C-alpha positions in Angstrom: 0.0 0.0 0.0 3.0 2.3 0.4 4.1 2.0 -3.2 7.5 0.3 -2.4 8.6 -2.4 -4.9 10.9 -5.3 -4.2 12.4 -7.6 -6.9 14.0 -10.7 -5.6 16.3 -13.0 -7.6 17.1 -16.5 -6.3 19.6 -19.1 -7.3 18.0 -22.4 -6.3 19.8 -25.7 -6.5 18.3 -28.9 -5.2 15.6 -27.0 -3.4 18.2 -24.9 -1.5 18.7 -21.2 -2.0 22.4 -20.8 -2.9 22.3 -17.1 -3.6 19.8 -14.2 -3.4 19.9 -10.7 -4.7 17.4 -7.9 -4.6 16.5 -4.6 -6.2 14.1 -2.2 -4.6 12.3 1.1 -5.1 11.3 2.5 -1.8 12.4 3.5 1.6 15.4 2.6 3.7 13.2 0.3 5.8 12.6 -1.9 2.7 16.3 -1.9 1.9 17.1 -3.1 5.5 14.4 -5.8 5.4 15.4 -7.0 1.9 19.0 -7.2 3.0 18.1 -9.1 6.1 15.9 -11.5 4.1 18.7 -12.3 1.6 21.0 -13.2 4.6 18.4 -15.3 6.4 17.4 -17.4 3.4 20.9 -18.4 2.0 21.6 -22.1 2.3 18.1 -22.8 3.4 15.5 -25.3 2.0 12.8 -23.5 0.1 10.0 -25.6 1.7 11.2 -24.5 5.2 11.3 -20.9 4.1 7.6 -21.0 3.2 7.1 -20.8 7.0 9.3 -17.7 7.4 7.5 -15.1 9.5 7.7 -11.4 9.4 8.9 -11.5 13.0 11.9 -13.5 11.8 13.0 -10.6 9.6 12.3 -8.1 12.4 14.2 -10.2 14.9 17.2 -10.5 12.5 17.4 -6.8 12.3 17.1 -6.7 16.2 14.4 -4.0 15.9 12.9 -1.7 13.4 10.3 1.0 14.0 6.8 -0.4 14.1 6.0 1.9 11.1 8.4 -0.2 9.0 6.9 -3.6 9.8 5.1 -3.3 6.5 8.6 -3.5 4.8 9.2 -6.8 6.5 5.9 -8.0 5.2 6.7 -6.9 1.7 10.0 -8.8 1.9 8.4 -12.0 3.2 5.6 -11.9 0.7 8.0 -11.4 -2.1 10.0 -14.4 -1.0 6.8 -16.6 -0.8 5.7 -15.5 -4.2 9.2 -16.2 -5.7 9.2 -19.7 -4.2 5.7 -20.5 -5.3 6.5 -19.3 -8.9 9.6 -21.5 -8.9 7.6 -24.5 -7.8 5.2 -24.0 -10.7 8.0 -24.5 -13.2 
């Protein structure tokens, strides 16, 4: 709803995320959440990551203003969509 955009690129090998990169258009909160997300997901099984919570991203950052929780939600939702798109192939 804020207009921020996150694009996520994943390198998936044998159902594990080997590398992740992002581009974004938006605020510093989205940049922080996207950066945290890429660190959290590397070397993880994609099926396990479908259970990633917004609180996992916020916790990794050790705290962000409540007004930026939406950024963590954008990051998590983008990951879930990317994994689901991959599974359709």
